[in-house]
C-alpha positions, 0 to 999 in steps of 0.5 A, a space after each residue: 491521634 488523627 482527627 478525621 474531619 469533613 474536609 479531609 474526607 471530602 479531599 480524599 474522595 475528590 482525589 480518589 475520583 480524579 484518579 478513577 477518572 484518569 484511569 478510565 480516560 487512559 483505558 478508553 484511549 488504549 481501547 480506542 487505539 486498539 480499535 483504530 489499529 484493528 480497523 486499519 489492519 482490516 482496511 489494509 487486508 481489504 485493499 490487498 484482497 481487492 488487488 488480489 481479486 483483480 490479479 487472479 480474476 479471469 480478466 487479470 490473468 488474461 491481461 497478464 498473459 497479453 503483457 507477458 507475450 508482448 515484445 519490443 526492443 525499444 520505446 518506439 516499438 513499444 509505442 507502436 504496440 501500445 498504440 495499435 494493439 488494443 488488447 495490449 493497450 488495455 492490458 498495460 493500462 489495467 496493470 499500470 493503474 493497479 500498481 499506480 493505486 498501490 503506490 498511492 496507498 503506500 505513499 499515504 500510509 493506507 497500505 503496509 509495505 509488508 503486506 505487498 512484500 508477503 503476497 504480491 512482490 514478484 508482480 510489482 517487480 516483474 512488471 516495473 522492471 519490464 516497463 521501466 525504460 519505456 515509462 521513463 522515455 514516455 515521461 520525457 516525450 510527454 514532458 510528464 514527470 508524474 507518468 506512473 510515478 506512484 507505480 515507481 514509488 511502490 517498486 522502490 519502496 518494495 525493493 527497499 523493504 526487501 533489502 531490509 528483510 531479505 528473508 522475504 525475497 523470492 530469489 
């Protein structure tokens, strides 16, 4: 027959206490991770909504119209328009800074590329492909390799993601 001693009861209670503590700690960690993930998703949604608010605002749509109508055939013509047409200058800067911000958020892992692919892919693609050559030339002439490099990063990441997820491509 097993003899129950004070030492045995104390040891069993200590073991049970340790197990309960470990279980509680694991549950707390899981809950904290869940909350962090929800917070991150909420923040990403807020960032996307801020971008969408800018692009669908009266100002954003007007700047989009101005950029869409502007024509040039080379860097010098673009620079002339950029330097002399205040409306185009403002419109270009508006969109370039928006896309630059998106690139920074993507690079820092604050923003999920999937959100961009689902909602705003065509804008990033169209604007970058339309302005890529003048931006590359501007980098050379300014001797500034970082001139709108985060915008390019956003475009590159988006194109890579769309290659991996062809069901999200618009065309």
